[in-house]
N, C-alpha and C positions, 0 to 999 in steps of 0.2 A: 335082557341083554344090555339094555341101556344102563341099568343100575350097576352091572359088573364093570362097566367102563368108567363110571363116574365116581363110585365110592372109593376105589383105591387111589384115584387122583386126589380126592378130598383129603384122605388120610395123609397122603404124601405132602401136599402143598399147604394144607391148613394147619395141621398139628406139627409139621416139621418146624424145627427151630429157624432154619435159614429163611423159609418162605412163609412163616407163620402169618405175617401181616402183609402178604402180597395182595394188593388191592385188585390187580387185574385178574389174578387167579380166582379171587373171591367172587368177582362179578361174573366170570365165566361159569363158575359152579352154580351161582344163584340163577342164572339164565337157563342152565341145563336142567335144574330142578323144576322149572316151570312146566316142562314137558313130560314129567314123570308122574306116576301115580303117587298119592300122598304117602303111602306106606314106604315107598322107595325114596321119596324126596325128604321125608322127615329126618333121617340120619344126616343128610347133607345140611339141612337147615340147622340142626343142633350143633354140628361142627362149626358152621359159620358163626353162629351166635355165641359159641363159647369163646371165639376170638374177637368178635365184634358185638358185644352185648348191647350196645346202644344204637345199632343200625336199624332205624325204624323201617326202612324199606324192606329189609330182610324179614323182620317181624311181620310186616303187612303181607308179604308174599306167603309166609308160613301160615298165618291166620286164614287168609283167603283160600288156601289149599284145603283146609278142614271145613271152611264154610261151604265150599263147592260140593262137598260130599255130605253136608248136613250133619257133621259130627259136632253137636253143640257142646258136649262136655269137654272135649279136647279144645274147642275154641275158647270157652270160658277160662280154662286153665291157662292157655297161652296169653289171653288178655290180662289175667292176674299177674303174669310174670313181666309183661312189657309196658303196660300203660303208664305207670308212675315213673319209669326211667326214660321213656321216649315221649316227650311232650311235643309231638309233631301232629299237625292238623290232619293230614291224610290218614294216619293210623287211627286217630280218634274218630274220624268220620266213618271209618270202617267199623269201629266199635258201635257207634250209634245205629248204624245200618243193621248190624247183627241184633242189637237189642230190639229195634222196631220189628224186625222179622220174627223174633221169638215171641213178642208180646202183642202182635197185631190182632190176634184172634181171642184175646183174653178179656175183652170188654173193658170195664172201668178199672179193674185191677191192673190190667196191662197198660192202660193209658197212664195211670199213676206211676207205674214202674218206669215207663218211658220218660215221663217228665222228670223223675228223679235222676235218670241217666243223663238227660240233657243238663240238668243243674250240676251234676258231678263233672261232666265234660267241660262246661263253661267255667267252672271254678278252677280248672287246671289249665286249659288252653284258651280260655275266653279272651285273654289279653294279647294273644298272638296277633301280629300284624296281618296274618292271612286267615283270621278267624271270622271274617265277614260272612262267608257262606254258612257257618255254623249258626250265627245269630239269625240269619234269614230263615234257615231251616227250623230253628226253634220257634220263631214267631209264627211261621206257617203252621207248625204243629199245634201251637196254642189256639190259633184261629180255627183249626179244624175240630177242636174238641166240642162235643155237643153240650148244649145248655137246656136242661129240661124245664127250668123255671127262671124267674127274674133274678133270684139270688145267685144261681149258678152263672147266669149271664153277666151279672155284675162282677162276680169273682173272676170270670174269664177275661173281662175287659181290664180289670186291675192287673192281672198277670201279664196281659199283652203290653199294657202301658209301662209296667216296670221293666219288662224285657227291652222295650224300645229305649227307655231312658238309660238303661245300662249300656246298650249297644252304641248309642250316639255319642257317648263320652269316652268310648274306647277307640284309640287311634288304629284303625284298620283300613284295608284297601277299599272297603265298601261303606265307609263312614258317611259319605255324601248321599249315597243311595238310601241308606238307613234313615238319614235325616228327612229326606223327601217322603219316604214311606211313613215316617212318624207324623209329619205334618198332615199328610192325607188321612191317617188314622184319627188324629185328634179332631180334625175338621169334620170327619164323617160322624163322629160321636156327638160333639157339641161345639159349635163355632165360638160361643161365648167362653166356654171353659178352655178351649184350645188356645185362645189368645194369651191367657195368663200362663198356661203351662209351657207354651212354646217360647214365650219371652223369658221364662225362667231358665230354660235349657239352651237358649240361643248362644249365650256366652260360653257355656261349657262345651257345646258342640264346636264352636269356633276355635276354642283352645285345643280340642282334640284333633281337629283337622290340621291346625298348624303343627302340632307335635307329630302327627302322622307324616307330614311332608319331611320333617327333619329325620324321623326314625327311618323312613324309607331309604334315605341316602345311606345310612349305616347298614341297613339290612341288605341292600343291593350288593355290598362288598363281600357278603358271606356266601360260601358254597354250601348250600343246604343238602347236597347229595354226597358230601365228603364222608368217608369212613374214618373212624377214630383209630389212629395208629400212633405208636410211640414217636416222639419228635426225632426227626433226622436232620434238621437244619436246612431243609429245602426252602427255596424262595416262596413256593406256594404256601407251605405250612406257616412260615413267618408272617406272610400277608394275612392269613386267616387268623392267626393269633392277634395281630394288630387290630384286625377288624372287630373281633370279639371284645378286645379291650376297649376300643372306642365306644362300642355299643353299651358296654357295662358302665363306662364313665358317664355316658349320656343318660342312662336310666337312673344312676345314683344321684344325678343332679336334679331329679324330680322336675323335669321341664314343664309338666302339665300343672304343677302346683296343687296336686291332690293331697289328701290327708296322708299322714305317715303310714298308717296301716296298709292302705292301698298301694302306696309307693313301694313299701317293703315287699309286698306281695309280687309286684311287678319285677322288682330286682331279683327276687328269688326265682321267679320264672325264667328270667334271662340267664341266671347262673345255671339253672338246670338244663336249659337248652344248650348253653355253651359246653357243658360237660358231655353232651351227646357226641360232640365232635372233637373236643380237646380232653378226652377221657384219661389220657396218659400223661397229662401235664400236671406235675405236682404243684406248680405255682398257682394254677387255677383253683385246685382243691384248697390250698392254704388261704388264698384270698377269700374264698367263699366261707370258710370256717371262721376266719378272723373277722369278716364283716358281720357274721351272725353274733359273734362274741361282743363286738363293739356296739351292736344294736341292742344288746341286753338279753339275747337269747342264747344262753350258755348251752342249754340242752340241745338246741339245733346245731350249734357248733360241734358238740361232741358227736352227734349223729353224722355230720359231714366228715369228720375225721375218721370215724369208723368205716364209712363208705370208701374213703380215700385209701385206707390201708387194705381194704379188700380189693380195690382196683389196682393198687401199687404196693403189693406186700413187701417188696424189696427196698422200699424207700426209707432210708434211715432218717432223712430230713423230716418227713412227715411224722415219724414216731417221736422224734425229739420235740417237734412242735406240739404234738398231742400231749406228751408228758408234761411239757411246760404249761399248757392250759390246765391240766388236771392239778398240777402242783400249785399253780397260782390261785386256784379256787379252794385249796385245802384238801383235795382228794389225794392224800399221800399214797394210800394203798393202790389206787388205780394207776397213779404215776409210776410207782415201783413195779407194778406188773408190766407196764410198757417197757421199762428199762430191762427187766428180766427177760422179756421176749427177744431182746437183742443178744442175750447171752446164753440162750438155750442150746444152740448148736456150737459146741466147743471148737469144732474145726473151722467154721466160717465166722466165728466171733472176731471182731476187729479190735485192735488195741484202743481205738477211740471209744468203743463201747465200754471197755474196762475203765478208762479214764473218766468218762461222764458218769458212770454208775458210782465210782468212788466219790466224786464230787457231790452227787445227789445224796449218797448216804451220809456224808459229813454235814450237809445242809439240814437234813431231815432227822437223822438218828444220832448224830454226834461223831466225835473223833474216833472213839473206840470201834464203832461199827465200820467206819471206813478203813481203819487199820486192820481189823479182822479180815475184811474182804481182800485187802491187798496181800496179806500173808497167805490166805487160802488159795488165791488165784495165781500165785507166782509160777506154778507149774504148768499153766495153760500154754499150749503151743504158740499162741499169738500174743503172749505177754512180752512185748518188745521193750526196748530201752526207753521208749516214749513214756510208758507207764511209770517207770522208775523216776524219770525226770519230773513228771507231773505230780506224783505223790510227794517227792522230796520237796519241791517248791511249795506245795500246799502246806506241808508241815512247817516249812521255814517262814513263809509269808503270812499264813492264816493262823496257824497254831503257835507261832513264835517259838518254835522248838528247833534251833539250829543243830543241836546234837543229833536228834532223830534224823533230820535231813542229811547230815553228814554220814550217818550210818547207812542210810538208804543208798546214797551215792556210792559208798564203798562196797556195799553188797552188789550193786549193779555193775561195778567195775570188774568184778570177777567174771561176769558173764559177757560183758560188752566192751572189753578192752580193745577189740578190733574195730569198734565203731568210732570214727573220728568225730562225728556229731555229738556222741555222748561225752567224749573227752572235753569238747569245747563247752558243753553245758555245765559239766562239773567244774571246769576252770572258771566260768562266769560266777558260779555259786561261791567258789573260794575267794574270788575277787570281792564279792560283797562282804565276806567275812574279814577282808584285809589280811588274808593268810598267805603272804607271798612265799613263805617257806614251803608250804604244801603245794602251792601252785607249781613251783619249780620242780618239786619231786614228782607231781602228776605228769608234767610234760616229759620229764626224763623217763618215767616208767612207760608212758605211751609210745614215745619215739623209739624206745629200745625193742618194742614188740611189733610196731606197725611196719609194713613194707614201705620202701621209699616212695613208691608211686601213690600210696594212700595217705602219706604223712604231709602232703603239701600244705593243707589248711592248718594242721597242728603246728608246723614249723612257722607259718606266717603269724599265727596267734602268739606263739612263743617269742618270736622276734618283736612283735608289737608290744608285748608285755615288758620285755627288757628295755625297749626304747622308752617306754613310759615310766617305768618304776625302777629300773636297774641303773647301775653306774656305767660309765663309758667302757670300762674294761670288759664287764660281763656282756654288754651289748655287742661289742665287736667280736667277742668269742662266739656268741650264739649265731651271729650273722655268718661268720666263717664256717661254722659247723653246718649251718643250713645250706650254704653253697656247696660244701663238699658232699652232703647227702643228696641234694637235688641234682648235682652234676651227673650222677649215675643214672638218672631217669631220663635225661634228654640227650640230644645229639650234639649239643654245643660243646660238650667236653670241657677241656681246660679253660676255655674262654669264660665259663661261668665262675671260675674261681678268682678271676681278676677283680680288683677293686675298681669301682666306677663312680662317677659323679651322681648317678642315680641312687646309690646307697646313701649318699649324704642328704639328698633331697628327701628320701624316705625317712631318714633318721630324724630330720629336723622339721618335719611337717606335723600339723596337728589338725584333725578333722578336715575342714575344707580350706585350711590355711597352708600355703606353700611358700617356701623360701625362694621362689622364682616366679616369673610371669607365666601365663598360660601358653604363650608362644614358646618360651624356653622349655616348658614341660613337655609340650608336644614334640619338640625337637629331640629331647632326651629319650622319650619313649620310642621315637622312630629309630634313633641310634641303637637302642637296646634291641629292637626287632631286627635291625640289619645285622647286628653282631650274631644273633641266633641263626640267621640264614646266610651267613657270610660264605659258607662252603656249599650252599645250595644254588641251583640254577633258578634265579628269580625272574619271573615274567616282567616285562617292561611295564605292562599295565598295572601290575601289583605295586611296583615301585612308585608309579605316578600317583597312585591312590593312597599311599601311606601304609603303615604297618597294620592299622586296624585293630589295635589292642582294645578290647572292650572290658577287660578286667585287670586288676592289678597283677603285674608280672612278678617275677621273683624279687625285684627290688621294691615292690609295693607301689609303683607309679601307675597312674591311670591316664590314658590318652583321651582326648576329646574326639578322636576318630570313632566312627560307628561301624566301620567295615571290618569284617573278620579277616584274620590273616590267612585262613584256610579257604577263603572264597575263591572259586574258579571263575575268572573274569571272562566275559563273552569276547568273541572275536569281532572287534569293531571294524575290521577291514571289510567285512561283508555287510555292513550296515547300509540300508537304503532309506530314501525318504518315504515316509508313511503317507499313504493316500487312503482316506476312509472309504472311497468308492470301490477299492479293490476288495473283492470277496476272497476269503481264505479258501485255499484249495483249488482255485480256478486258474488255469494256465493262461498264458499271454497269447493273444491273437494278433500277430503282427499285421499291420496294414498292408494291403496290396493295391494301393490307389494308383500307382504308376509303375510302368515297366522299368526294370533296371534299378528300382529303389529298394529292393529287398535287403541288399547288403547294408545300405545306409540305415534302414530301420533296425536291422539286427544289431548294428553297432551302437545305435543311439537310443533304442527303446528303453525307457525306464520301467522296470517291472512293477513298480508301485504306482505308476501313472497310467500305464497301458490298461486298456479295458479288458474285462473278462467276458464271460458269456452272458452278462446281464444286460447288454445293449447300451452300455455307457460309452460314449465316444472318447477317444484319447485326444486331448487338445493339441498335442504335438503332431498326431496324424492328421488332424484337421488343417494344421498350418502347412503340412507337406503337400496337401492336395492343391493349394494355391501357389506353391513354389514353382520356380522355373527349373528346367533341366540342369542349368548351371549350379543351382543350389543343391540339387540331388547329387551331382557329381562331387561337389565339395564335401557334402556330408558323408558320402560313401568312403572318403579317405580318412575320416576321423576314427580314432581308436574306440574300442568298447569302453564304457564307463563302468568301473568296478568300485562299488562303495559309494558313499555320498558325494565325493568329489573326484575328478580325474587327476591324473598326474599332469600338472601344468606344463612342465618342461617338454614332455613327450608331445603333447598337443601342439605347442608352439613350434616344435621342431618339424612336425609333419606339415603344418600350415606353411612354413617358410620354404620347405624343400619341395613342395608339390607344384605341379603345373596346373593352374586353375583356369578352366576355359571361360570365355566371356559369353555374355548373353544380353538380350534386349529387354527393356522394361518400358511399357507404355509406348508413347509415340516419340520418345526422345531419340534423336539420331545419334547421340553420343554413346559409345560403348563403354562399359565399365567392367572392372574385374569383380568376380564373385567375392563377397566380403570375407576377409580373413579375420581372425580374432582381434587384430588391432582395430579394424573398423567396427567390429561388433562391440568392442569395448567402448569406443566412442559413442556408439548409439546407446549402449547401456548407461553411460554416464549421463546422456541427455534424458533418458527415461527416468533415472533416479531423481533428477531434479536437484542434484547436489550442487551447492554453491561454495563448497569448501575449496580453499586455495591449495594448489599443488606445488611442491618444490620445483623450482626452475633448474633444469640441468645446466652443468657447466658448458662453456663454449666449446671446449674440445670434445666432450662427449656428445654434445648436440651435433657438431659438425661430423663426427665419426658416424653417428647414427644416420644422418641425412645421406652421407656418402653410401653407406651400405644399402639404405632404402632405394637410392637412385639406381645403384647397380642391380638390385633385385627387380626393380620396375623395368629396367632395360632388358633384362633376361626375359621377362614376360611379354615385352613389347608394348608397354603402356607409357603414357606421359604423366607428368606431375599434376597436370590440370585435372586428371580424372578423379583425384581424391574428393573433389567437391561432389561428384556424382555418387561416390560411395556413401557420403554422409547424408545425401538426400534420399537414400533408399528408405522404404517403409521399415519401421522398427520391428524387430522380431517379437513374436507373440508368446513364445515359450519362456516363461519367467524362470523356470528351473534352469534353462540354458543360459539366460541372462545373468543369473546369480553366479553360475560357474565362470562366465566370462569376466564378471567383475572381480571374482577371486583371482582369475588368471592375471588380470591387469595389476592387482595389488601385489601378487607374487613376483611379477616381472619387474615392476617399478622399484622393488627393493634390491634389484641386482644391477644397479647402474654402474657399479665399479667393476663388473665382470667383463671379460673380453669375449664371452660366448655369445650365441645368438640371442640369449635372454637380454643382454645389455642393449642390443640393437632395438629390440622390441620395446624395451624400457625407455629408450630415448625417444622413440616415436610416440609412445603414450604420453610421456612427459611433455613433449612439444605440443601435442594436440590438445592437451587439457590446460596448458599454461595460458 
């Protein structure tokens, strides 16, 4: 019953294309297989391992399932499949446990087979940073061997000593414990001999311990349970790739200063472990192969490439790299076989494969072999214009045969007259021949067959050719024809046919030299863009940001602006001040600290400053807790702030027209009006600490302002002496509000010539700061 529910799921999720490398599904299947009989679990494990062939934990589960039912033949077969590709200590310890169980009752023969298995295991994973328990288990096994005579005892002691000496120079987690055990072992055998042996290995052990501490830092960054999946660009995958690169660089530096053979063995081990997790990364395979080649082991490099192509059969990069290695060492037949493997499937063969094979044939077999293949492969469905261009340029540049190259271009023109890129390549070739007559004929033939919307680049090149090599009359004619042809493709209509200064600039420029300054050039490009959009409804933000031409327009000019003309600009009227404490997706919780203040808070709460559900207090709400009822009443009359700044005129109008109640502060018997923006502006000026001088208003304006202020104060019922009380109030603590008040002061002070209420406030501000 359990198998029927698991097996269809495995087929659907593991072998399916979409979820083939679904790690979560694989983990679920592996866990479900643990609770099934081995006969039912085996197909699940096979499915998993066909997708994740280097997953040591899946192999270990699979092996232990057969070990649990004592199926030794199946267990041996599984170990032969997985041990050499999964250099992970837990899997190898499972292997040695199986070997010891099989040979524990076979006497001397069994002990010898077990010792060989230990040596085999240590030669492959003995340099792992987690191999300490393996060394300890091996030494314990050697100590347990019986010695029937003095000679066997001597041999046993020598074997134990060699095992200790290998273990204490290996940077593992247990290196310190192994050194202490080694000291005890030597002292138990002979104190006199121990002194010389220990002093000999003391420096080697010290070096191994130092290298272990460094290696540990790199190994801690690696996820040893990660499954090998194709790169998706996720952050975790990139971090693992970086971690393995760092570890490989560390090992290649030979930090322990051991001999070259031992160092290379350790680097190979690190590469093999890396490929367990980065199995689908072609750059790791390539690095591993090229490192072997540079180290002088060409055969090992070839084997790595062969494994790489088995792991990534669709990687053209690795095939070219492998063929390059074979060709560089003179194995032409092997290299040709690799190139031909890219051409076996005529449907999926790429044009690049044809091009590279033609180049290979010319290098290795001569010009005739390349020409023969080109003629034979022309009927291939993927034989695009790129192959014609590549072969023609090869014949022209390498074979010094311009006639053959010209014939190839002409043959391709019959098939690819509709390809503007091919026309331009052919024109470049004719330019090298200085054949201006055929260049003009080529442009005329191409433009007569290409639709206007596909001929833009051809017209541009034709115009540039005439500007460079033609006379003035021919240049002007081609430019006019170009305008007439392209005017039918756009919406600008007749405006595109008019002559403009941009045409002159394009005509008399050369490379990066222009007959005008960069400022003039940007101005001309902007005008050109405006002409195109003269009948369109242009957004104000688009006009302020410029035309945003990123390529040469019809006139050939290039703007310095980097903004695209088709960009949809954001609505800046809804912009608010960013506060990193605000969590995305969390609503605003308005403060309810005082009765009757909800309207004020709703009007003034800044959504990017107000706290969410995370418990962070709003500093503005904190300020309101200590404010008097008069302040609450004043704030309740202020309008809601939409965007980064409020409308200054509206705020000042409300402040001047509202009846503001009075309140008490501290023990002062003097009553004072609730501060209005003018008083707040004065406080903000004091906070800013600015010593800048302000323009002194004229006598008439100052007198007019004072008259209006006195009238206003009389309406409220206050005296002029109370202004000192306003200035002595505590400074507001909401700096966002202070900044808005400062902006309000600057906007109001610029309106001194106006007869509106803004001029009265301006006079008051100017007088207070002067």
